[in-house]
C-alpha positions as a Markdown table, in Angstrom:
| # | Residue | x | y | z |
|---|---|---|---|---|
| 1 | Unk | 14.6 | -2.6 | -10.0 |
| 2 | Unk | 14.0 | -5.5 | -7.7 |
| 3 | Unk | 11.5 | -5.4 | -4.9 |
| 4 | Unk | 12.2 | -7.3 | -1.7 |
| 5 | Unk | 9.4 | -7.9 | 0.8 |
| 6 | Unk | 10.6 | -7.9 | 4.4 |
| 7 | Unk | 8.3 | -9.0 | 7.3 |
| 8 | Unk | 8.3 | -6.7 | 10.3 |
| 9 | Unk | 6.5 | -6.3 | 13.6 |
| 10 | Unk | 3.4 | -8.6 | 13.9 |
| 11 | Unk | 1.9 | -8.2 | 10.4 |
| 12 | Unk | 3.8 | -5.4 | 8.6 |
| 13 | Unk | 5.7 | -5.5 | 5.4 |
| 14 | Unk | 8.7 | -3.3 | 4.5 |
| 15 | Unk | 9.6 | -3.0 | 0.9 |
| 16 | Unk | 13.3 | -2.7 | -0.2 |
| 17 | Unk | 13.9 | -1.5 | -3.7 |
| 18 | Unk | 17.3 | -2.7 | -5.0 |
| 19 | Unk | 19.1 | -1.6 | -8.1 |
| 20 | Unk | 21.8 | -4.3 | -8.7 |
| 21 | Unk | 23.9 | -2.5 | -11.2 |
| 22 | Unk | 24.7 | 0.4 | -8.9 |
| 23 | Unk | 24.0 | -1.7 | -5.8 |
| 24 | Unk | 21.9 | 1.0 | -4.2 |
| 25 | Unk | 18.6 | 0.6 | -2.4 |
| 26 | Unk | 15.5 | 2.5 | -1.3 |
| 27 | Unk | 13.1 | 1.4 | 1.4 |
| 28 | Unk | 9.4 | 2.0 | 1.6 |
| 29 | Unk | 7.8 | 2.5 | 5.1 |
| 30 | Unk | 10.5 | 1.1 | 7.3 |
| 31 | Unk | 8.5 | 0.0 | 10.4 |
| 32 | Unk | 11.7 | -1.0 | 12.1 |
| 33 | Unk | 15.4 | -0.8 | 11.1 |
| 34 | Unk | 16.8 | -4.2 | 11.8 |
| 35 | Unk | 15.1 | -6.2 | 8.9 |
| 36 | Unk | 16.3 | -3.4 | 6.5 |
| 37 | Unk | 19.9 | -3.4 | 7.8 |
| 38 | Unk | 20.1 | -7.1 | 7.7 |
| 39 | Unk | 18.9 | -7.3 | 4.1 |
| 40 | Unk | 21.2 | -4.4 | 3.0 |
| 41 | Unk | 24.1 | -6.3 | 4.5 |
| 42 | Unk | 23.0 | -9.5 | 2.7 |
| 43 | Unk | 22.9 | -7.5 | -0.6 |
| 44 | Unk | 26.0 | -5.5 | 0.1 |
| 45 | Unk | 23.9 | -2.4 | -1.0 |
| 46 | Unk | 23.9 | 1.2 | 0.2 |
| 47 | Unk | 20.6 | 2.8 | 1.3 |
| 48 | Unk | 20.1 | 6.1 | -0.5 |
| 49 | Unk | 16.3 | 6.8 | -0.1 |
| 50 | Unk | 13.5 | 6.3 | 2.4 |
| 51 | Unk | 10.0 | 6.6 | 0.9 |
| 52 | Unk | 7.3 | 7.1 | 3.5 |
| 53 | Unk | 3.6 | 7.0 | 2.7 |
| 54 | Unk | 2.4 | 8.4 | 6.0 |
| 55 | Unk | 3.4 | 9.2 | 9.6 |
| 56 | Unk | 2.2 | 6.3 | 11.6 |
| 57 | Unk | 4.9 | 4.7 | 13.8 |
| 58 | Unk | 4.6 | 1.3 | 12.1 |
| 59 | Unk | 5.6 | 3.0 | 8.9 |
| 60 | Unk | 8.3 | 5.4 | 10.1 |
| 61 | Unk | 9.6 | 3.6 | 13.2 |
| 62 | Unk | 12.9 | 2.7 | 11.6 |
| 63 | Unk | 13.7 | 6.1 | 10.1 |
| 64 | Unk | 16.0 | 7.4 | 12.8 |
| 65 | Unk | 18.2 | 4.3 | 13.1 |
| 66 | Unk | 18.5 | 4.1 | 9.3 |
| 67 | Unk | 19.5 | 7.7 | 9.1 |
| 68 | Unk | 22.1 | 7.2 | 11.8 |
| 69 | Unk | 23.6 | 4.3 | 9.8 |
| 70 | Unk | 23.3 | 6.0 | 6.4 |
| 71 | Unk | 23.6 | 9.8 | 7.2 |
| 72 | Unk | 23.3 | 10.8 | 3.5 |
| 73 | Unk | 20.0 | 9.0 | 3.0 |
| 74 | Unk | 17.2 | 11.2 | 1.6 |
| 75 | Unk | 13.8 | 10.9 | 3.4 |
| 76 | Unk | 10.6 | 11.6 | 1.4 |
| 77 | Unk | 7.0 | 12.0 | 2.5 |
| 78 | Unk | 3.9 | 14.1 | 1.9 |
| 79 | Unk | 3.9 | 17.8 | 2.4 |
| 80 | Unk | 1.0 | 17.6 | 4.8 |
| 81 | Unk | 3.1 | 15.3 | 7.0 |
| 82 | Unk | 5.6 | 18.0 | 7.7 |
| 83 | Unk | 6.8 | 17.6 | 11.3 |
| 84 | Unk | 5.4 | 14.1 | 11.6 |
| 85 | Unk | 7.9 | 11.9 | 9.7 |
| 86 | Unk | 11.3 | 11.6 | 11.4 |
| 87 | Unk | 14.1 | 13.0 | 9.3 |
| 88 | Unk | 11.8 | 14.1 | 6.4 |
| 89 | Unk | 13.7 | 16.3 | 3.9 |
| 90 | Unk | 11.5 | 16.2 | 0.8 |
| 91 | Unk | 7.8 | 17.3 | 1.0 |
| 92 | Unk | 5.8 | 15.8 | -1.9 |
| 93 | Unk | 2.5 | 16.8 | -3.5 |
| 94 | Unk | 0.1 | 15.2 | -6.0 |
| 95 | Unk | 1.8 | 14.6 | -9.3 |
| 96 | Unk | 5.4 | 15.1 | -8.2 |
| 97 | Unk | 7.9 | 12.8 | -9.8 |
| 98 | Unk | 10.4 | 11.0 | -7.6 |
| 99 | Unk | 13.4 | 9.1 | -8.9 |
| 100 | Unk | 15.2 | 6.0 | -7.7 |
| 101 | Unk | 18.1 | 5.0 | -9.9 |
| 102 | Unk | 16.7 | 5.0 | -13.5 |
| 103 | Unk | 13.0 | 4.7 | -12.5 |
| 104 | Unk | 10.6 | 7.5 | -11.9 |
| 105 | Unk | 7.5 | 7.2 | -9.8 |
| 106 | Unk | 4.4 | 9.5 | -9.7 |
| 107 | Unk | 3.2 | 10.6 | -6.4 |
| 108 | Unk | -0.5 | 10.4 | -5.6 |
| 109 | Unk | -2.1 | 12.3 | -2.7 |
| 110 | Unk | -4.5 | 9.8 | -1.1 |
| 111 | Unk | -5.9 | 11.1 | 2.2 |
| 112 | Unk | -8.4 | 9.1 | 4.1 |
| 113 | Unk | -6.5 | 6.7 | 6.4 |
| 114 | Unk | -4.5 | 9.8 | 7.4 |
| 115 | Unk | -4.7 | 13.4 | 6.3 |
| 116 | Unk | -1.3 | 13.5 | 4.6 |
| 117 | Unk | -1.1 | 10.0 | 3.1 |
| 118 | Unk | 0.6 | 9.6 | -0.3 |
| 119 | Unk | 1.3 | 6.7 | -2.6 |
| 120 | Unk | 4.1 | 6.0 | -5.1 |
| 121 | Unk | 3.5 | 4.5 | -8.5 |
| 122 | Unk | 6.3 | 3.2 | -10.7 |
| 123 | Unk | 4.8 | 2.6 | -14.2 |
| 124 | Unk | 6.0 | -0.3 | -16.3 |
| 125 | Unk | 9.2 | 0.2 | -18.3 |
| 126 | Unk | 8.1 | -2.0 | -21.2 |
| 127 | Unk | 4.8 | -3.5 | -22.3 |
| 128 | Unk | 5.7 | -6.8 | -20.7 |
| 129 | Unk | 6.4 | -5.3 | -17.3 |
| 130 | Unk | 4.1 | -4.6 | -14.4 |
| 131 | Unk | 3.6 | -1.3 | -12.6 |
| 132 | Unk | 4.6 | -1.1 | -8.9 |
| 133 | Unk | 2.2 | 0.7 | -6.5 |
| 134 | Unk | 3.4 | 1.4 | -2.9 |
| 135 | Unk | 0.2 | 2.5 | -1.3 |
| 136 | Unk | 0.8 | 2.2 | 2.5 |
| 137 | Unk | -2.5 | 1.7 | 4.2 |
| 138 | Unk | -4.8 | 3.1 | 1.5 |
| 139 | Unk | -5.6 | -0.1 | -0.4 |
| 140 | Unk | -5.1 | -3.5 | 1.2 |
| 141 | Unk | -5.3 | -6.8 | -0.5 |
| 142 | Unk | -9.1 | -7.3 | -0.3 |
| 143 | Unk | -9.7 | -4.2 | 1.8 |
| 144 | Unk | -8.7 | -0.6 | 2.6 |
| 145 | Unk | -7.4 | 1.3 | 5.5 |
| 146 | Unk | -9.4 | 2.6 | 8.4 |
| 147 | Unk | -10.4 | 6.3 | 8.4 |
| 148 | Unk | -8.4 | 7.7 | 11.3 |
| 149 | Unk | -8.0 | 11.3 | 10.1 |
| 150 | Unk | -9.9 | 11.5 | 6.8 |
| 151 | Unk | -13.5 | 11.4 | 5.6 |
| 152 | Unk | -15.3 | 8.8 | 3.5 |
| 153 | Unk | -15.4 | 11.4 | 0.7 |
| 154 | Unk | -11.6 | 11.8 | 0.8 |
| 155 | Unk | -11.0 | 8.0 | 0.9 |
| 156 | Unk | -13.4 | 7.4 | -2.0 |
| 157 | Unk | -11.6 | 10.0 | -4.1 |
| 158 | Unk | -8.3 | 8.4 | -3.2 |
| 159 | Unk | -9.4 | 4.9 | -4.0 |
| 160 | Unk | -10.8 | 6.2 | -7.3 |
| 161 | Unk | -7.4 | 7.6 | -8.3 |
| 162 | Unk | -5.6 | 4.4 | -7.6 |
| 163 | Unk | -8.4 | 2.3 | -9.2 |
| 164 | Unk | -7.7 | 4.0 | -12.5 |
| 165 | Unk | -4.2 | 2.6 | -12.7 |
| 166 | Unk | -3.7 | -0.4 | -15.1 |
| 167 | Unk | -4.8 | -3.9 | -14.1 |
| 168 | Unk | -1.2 | -5.2 | -14.3 |
| 169 | Unk | -0.1 | -3.1 | -11.4 |
| 170 | Unk | 1.3 | -4.9 | -8.4 |
| 171 | Unk | -0.2 | -3.5 | -5.1 |
| 172 | Unk | 2.4 | -3.5 | -2.4 |
| 173 | Unk | 0.3 | -2.8 | 0.7 |
| 174 | Unk | 1.9 | -2.7 | 4.1 |
| 175 | Unk | 0.0 | -5.3 | 6.1 |
| 176 | Unk | -0.9 | -9.0 | 5.9 |
| 177 | Unk | -4.6 | -8.5 | 6.4 |
| 178 | Unk | -5.8 | -10.4 | 3.3 |
| 179 | Unk | -7.6 | -13.4 | 4.7 |
| 180 | Unk | -9.6 | -11.4 | 7.2 |
| 181 | Unk | -10.4 | -8.8 | 4.6 |
| 182 | Unk | -11.7 | -11.5 | 2.2 |
| 183 | Unk | -13.8 | -13.1 | 5.0 |
| 184 | Unk | -15.6 | -9.8 | 5.4 |
| 185 | Unk | -15.9 | -9.4 | 1.6 |
| 186 | Unk | -17.8 | -12.6 | 1.4 |
| 187 | Unk | -20.4 | -11.3 | 3.8 |
| 188 | Unk | -21.3 | -8.4 | 1.5 |
| 189 | Unk | -20.5 | -10.0 | -1.9 |
| 190 | Unk | -21.4 | -13.7 | -1.3 |
| 191 | Unk | -22.2 | -14.6 | -4.9 |
| 192 | Unk | -19.0 | -13.3 | -6.5 |
| 193 | Unk | -17.2 | -16.3 | -8.1 |
| 194 | Unk | -13.9 | -14.4 | -8.4 |
| 195 | Unk | -14.0 | -13.6 | -4.7 |
| 196 | Unk | -14.8 | -17.2 | -3.8 |
| 197 | Unk | -11.9 | -18.5 | -5.8 |
| 198 | Unk | -9.5 | -15.9 | -4.4 |
| 199 | Unk | -10.6 | -16.7 | -0.8 |
| 200 | Unk | -9.8 | -20.4 | -1.4 |
| 201 | Unk | -6.4 | -19.5 | -2.8 |
| 202 | Unk | -5.5 | -17.1 | 0.0 |
| 203 | Unk | -6.7 | -19.5 | 2.7 |
| 204 | Unk | -4.4 | -22.2 | 1.3 |
| 205 | Unk | -1.5 | -19.7 | 1.0 |
| 206 | Unk | -1.8 | -18.6 | 4.6 |
| 207 | Unk | -2.0 | -22.3 | 5.8 |
| 208 | Unk | 1.4 | -22.6 | 4.1 |
| 209 | Unk | 2.5 | -19.4 | 5.9 |
| 210 | Unk | 3.0 | -17.7 | 2.5 |
| 211 | Unk | 2.6 | -14.0 | 2.0 |
| 212 | Unk | -0.4 | -12.7 | 0.0 |
| 213 | Unk | 1.3 | -9.3 | -0.9 |
| 214 | Unk | 1.7 | -8.1 | -3.5 |
| 215 | Unk | -1.7 | -8.5 | -5.2 |
| 216 | Unk | -2.6 | -7.4 | -8.7 |
| 217 | Unk | -4.9 | -4.3 | -9.1 |
| 218 | Unk | -6.9 | -6.2 | -11.7 |
| 219 | Unk | -7.7 | -8.8 | -9.0 |
| 220 | Unk | -8.6 | -6.1 | -6.5 |
| 221 | Unk | -11.1 | -4.6 | -9.0 |
| 222 | Unk | -12.9 | -7.9 | -9.2 |
| 223 | Unk | -12.9 | -8.9 | -5.5 |
| 224 | Unk | -12.2 | -6.0 | -3.2 |
| 225 | Unk | -15.5 | -4.5 | -2.0 |
| 226 | Unk | -13.9 | -1.1 | -1.3 |
| 227 | Unk | -13.1 | -0.7 | -5.0 |
| 228 | Unk | -16.6 | -1.9 | -6.1 |
| 229 | Unk | -19.0 | 0.5 | -4.6 |
| 230 | Unk | -21.0 | 0.8 | -7.9 |
| 231 | Unk | -21.9 | -2.9 | -7.8 |
| 232 | Unk | -25.6 | -3.6 | -7.2 |
| 233 | Unk | -24.9 | -6.5 | -4.8 |
| 234 | Unk | -22.8 | -4.3 | -2.6 |
| 235 | Unk | -25.2 | -1.4 | -2.8 |
| 236 | Unk | -28.0 | -3.8 | -1.7 |
| 237 | Unk | -25.9 | -5.0 | 1.2 |
| 238 | Unk | -25.8 | -1.5 | 2.6 |
| 239 | Unk | -29.1 | -0.2 | 1.3 |
| 240 | Unk | -27.6 | 2.6 | -0.6 |
| 241 | Unk | -26.8 | 3.6 | -4.2 |
| 242 | Unk | -25.0 | 6.8 | -3.4 |
| 243 | Unk | -21.3 | 6.2 | -3.8 |
| 244 | Unk | -19.9 | 7.9 | -0.7 |
| 245 | Unk | -22.7 | 6.5 | 1.5 |
| 246 | Unk | -22.2 | 3.0 | 0.1 |
| 247 | Unk | -18.5 | 3.2 | 0.8 |
| 248 | Unk | -19.0 | 4.7 | 4.3 |
| 249 | Unk | -21.5 | 2.0 | 5.3 |
| 250 | Unk | -19.2 | -0.8 | 4.0 |
| 251 | Unk | -16.3 | 0.7 | 5.9 |
| 252 | Unk | -18.4 | 0.9 | 9.0 |
| 253 | Unk | -19.4 | -2.7 | 8.7 |
| 254 | Unk | -15.8 | -3.7 | 8.3 |
| 255 | Unk | -14.9 | -1.7 | 11.4 |
| 256 | Unk | -17.3 | -3.9 | 13.4 |
| 257 | Unk | -16.4 | -7.2 | 11.7 |
């Protein structure tokens, strides 16, 4: 399974999963249809699946046009997003398996950014492979999503689930927010050498107009403050040792950054 990253809108990424042998494709969170249609034409592939993580328009905006072009496509989303995702046919819950070609992903229910948010995790096929996590707006490279519909407790639980995945998991998050996220991270975790090194690398990559997605979950665990609420430095930055309060205060600071 090949993953193609397609830029969309101002800072979104759409992910096209391609199975070359059967020449079929799935798309994750099509913000708009045209980048997907153009890439499918380039590959000569048929779209068979749409995987949505949540209902926001910059994640489902291309659904209807893609359905019109590929009327047999199957649209997946979370069960709690019923009525909010255009064309949704499959309503997923925590632990459900979903298949694309010969790969099977596990569904994680990860509310916080929205009340019905889910993520899709494709585990490695062999010990030399990486896992693939399509997490929408739950984890960002260096950050996490705003809490529009969920609570800090929900988001902490959701991040805890995803944080338990193996370090060699590629994190395919849906926005190019990394540089700003790491700028904030440095204000609350200023003496973290891994963070300093990552910031330097990301700054250089963005100067070259290179994408910083996907990231590796192992890197996120070392540098993303929203996966590090137990760290004394971050607890000191928000004057709390209680996990939910620490996370909530960090998220509140980021909202004002």
